[in-house]
C-alpha positions in Angstrom: -14.4 -1.4 -17.7 -12.4 -4.5 -18.5 -9.8 -5.6 -16.0 -6.4 -6.8 -17.3 -3.8 -9.2 -16.0 -1.2 -6.8 -14.4 2.3 -7.3 -15.7 4.7 -9.2 -13.5 7.2 -7.0 -11.7 10.0 -9.4 -12.7 10.9 -11.8 -15.5 9.3 -15.2 -15.5 12.5 -16.9 -14.6 13.7 -14.2 -12.1 12.7 -16.2 -9.0 14.6 -19.4 -9.9 15.6 -21.7 -8.3 13.1 -20.9 -5.5 10.1 -20.6 -7.8 10.5 -22.0 -11.3 9.5 -20.3 -14.6 7.1 -23.3 -15.0 5.3 -22.4 -11.8 5.0 -18.8 -12.9 3.6 -20.0 -16.3 0.8 -21.8 -14.5 0.3 -19.7 -11.4 0.4 -16.3 -13.2 -0.3 -17.2 -16.8 -3.2 -19.6 -16.1 -4.6 -19.2 -12.5 -4.2 -15.4 -12.2 -5.4 -14.9 -15.8 -8.5 -17.1 -15.2 -9.6 -14.9 -12.3 -9.3 -11.8 -14.6 -11.3 -13.6 -17.4 -14.0 -14.8 -15.0 -14.4 -11.3 -13.3 -14.7 -9.7 -16.8 -17.4 -12.2 -17.6 -19.3 -11.6 -14.4 -19.5 -7.8 -14.1 -21.1 -6.5 -17.3 -24.5 -5.0 -16.6 -23.9 -5.0 -12.8 -23.1 -2.2 -10.3 -19.4 -3.4 -10.5 -19.0 -2.9 -14.2 -17.2 0.5 -13.9 -15.6 0.1 -10.5 -11.9 -0.2 -9.8 -10.7 -3.5 -8.5 -10.3 -2.5 -4.8 -13.9 -1.2 -4.7 -15.2 -4.4 -6.2 -13.3 -6.4 -3.6 -14.7 -4.2 -0.8 -18.3 -4.2 -2.0 -19.0 -7.6 -3.7 -19.6 -11.1 -2.5 -19.9 -14.6 -4.1 -18.2 -15.3 -7.4 -17.5 -11.6 -8.2 -15.7 -11.2 -4.8 -13.8 -14.5 -5.2 -12.4 -13.5 -8.6 -11.8 -9.8 -7.8 -10.1 -10.6 -4.5 -7.9 -13.3 -6.1 -6.8 -10.9 -8.8 -5.9 -8.3 -6.0 -4.3 -10.9 -3.7 -2.1 -12.4 -6.5 -1.0 -9.0 -7.8 0.0 -8.0 -4.2 1.8 -11.4 -3.8 3.8 -10.9 -7.1 4.9 -7.4 -5.8 6.1 -9.0 -2.5 8.7 -11.1 -4.5 12.0 -10.3 -6.3 15.1 -12.2 -7.4 16.6 -14.4 -4.7 19.2 -13.1 -2.2 20.7 -15.2 0.6 21.1 -12.2 3.0 17.5 -10.9 2.5 16.2 -9.0 5.5 14.2 -5.9 6.2 15.9 -2.6 7.1 15.1 0.6 8.9 11.6 1.3 10.2 10.3 -2.0 8.9 13.0 -4.0 10.7 12.2 -1.9 13.9 8.5 -2.6 13.6 9.1 -6.3 13.1 11.5 -6.5 16.1 9.0 -4.5 18.3 6.1 -6.9 17.4 7.9 -10.2 17.2 11.1 -10.0 19.2 13.5 -10.2 16.2 13.5 -11.1 12.5 14.2 -14.8 13.1 11.3 -15.1 15.5 9.1 -13.3 13.0 10.1 -15.7 10.2 9.5 -18.7 12.4 6.0 -17.5 13.5 5.0 -16.5 10.0 6.2 -19.8 8.5 4.5 -21.8 11.2 1.3 -19.9 10.7 1.5 -20.3 6.9 2.3 -24.1 7.2 -0.8 -24.5 9.5 -3.1 -22.4 7.4 -5.6 -25.2 6.6 -6.5 -25.8 2.9 -6.2 -23.0 0.4 -5.4 -19.4 1.4 -3.0 -16.7 2.3 -0.8 -15.7 5.2 -0.3 -12.0 5.7 1.8 -9.6 7.7 -0.6 -6.7 8.5 -0.5 -3.4 10.3 -3.3 -3.1 12.8 -5.2 0.2 13.2 -3.2 0.8 16.4 0.1 0.5 14.5 1.2 -2.9 15.8 2.1 -5.7 13.3 0.3 -9.1 13.3 0.4 -12.3 11.3 -3.1 -13.2 9.9 -4.3 -16.2 7.9 -7.1 -16.0 5.4 -8.9 -18.8 3.6 -9.7 -19.0 -0.1 -10.0 -15.5 -1.5 -10.3 -13.6 1.8 -8.1 -10.5 2.1 -7.3 -7.9 4.7 -8.5 -5.3 2.1 -12.0 -5.9 3.5 -10.9 -5.1 7.1 -9.2 -2.2 9.0 -5.9 -4.0 8.7 -3.2 -2.6 6.2 -1.7 -5.5 4.2 2.1 -5.3 4.2 3.2 -8.8 3.0 1.5 -11.9 1.8 2.5 -15.5 0.9 0.2 -17.6 -1.2 -0.3 -21.0 0.3 -2.7 -22.4 -2.3 -1.1 -25.6 -3.6 -0.7 -24.1 -7.1 1.8 -21.6 -5.7 4.3 -24.4 -4.9 3.2 -27.8 -6.1 5.3 -28.0 -9.3 8.5 -27.1 -7.4 7.9 -28.6 -3.9 5.1 -31.1 -4.5 3.1 -31.4 -1.2 6.0 -30.0 1.0 4.5 -26.6 1.9 7.1 -26.1 4.7 10.0 -26.4 2.1 8.4 -23.7 0.0 7.9 -21.5 3.1 11.5 -22.0 4.1 12.8 -21.0 0.7 10.5 -18.0 0.0 12.4 -15.8 2.5 15.1 -15.4 -0.2 12.5 -13.8 -2.5 10.7 -11.3 -0.2 10.8 -7.7 -1.7 11.3 -5.9 1.6 11.3 -2.5 -0.2 7.7 -3.1 -1.3 6.7 -4.2 2.3 8.4 -1.1 3.7 6.4 1.1 1.3 3.2 -0.5 2.5 4.2 0.1 6.1 5.0 3.8 5.3 1.6 4.2 3.6 
């Protein structure tokens, strides 16, 4: 079964001015596509050949895992984003869960951004729901993903340099400060609801 690059849930220029169409061209069109191409080249004739992507992520290691997990992580990340809004905040049960775990939304944003800014090297910063129901901020390196744990991923921000370098150069904190305008809280709330 050949895997395909999933369509973006928004137009390439929909995230401007926070994330440029040029960044989307490279990040989605080149990086994300390369993971798909490499996975499709690695799995023929293996136990993974006819597995769906989530099963490959959960059962593989090495290069197969890296490419499969990066496809999954990137697809999840794109779904976490939408066109910018200045008054962008979670509502309802999601807002209540964030307030319960972090004090309030501003404290959550500060903790998440600090964690993401200090996530060394390449990786991802996640908001996850723990098995007991509480929310937690988790950093992963490289292709690592909560999909291989008991945590339920709710939100992720890509902190690999290719996610922000065209628009923000080496200023990861500037990217992290701006990305809150883009978060698709409806998608995050759906993940929380299960």
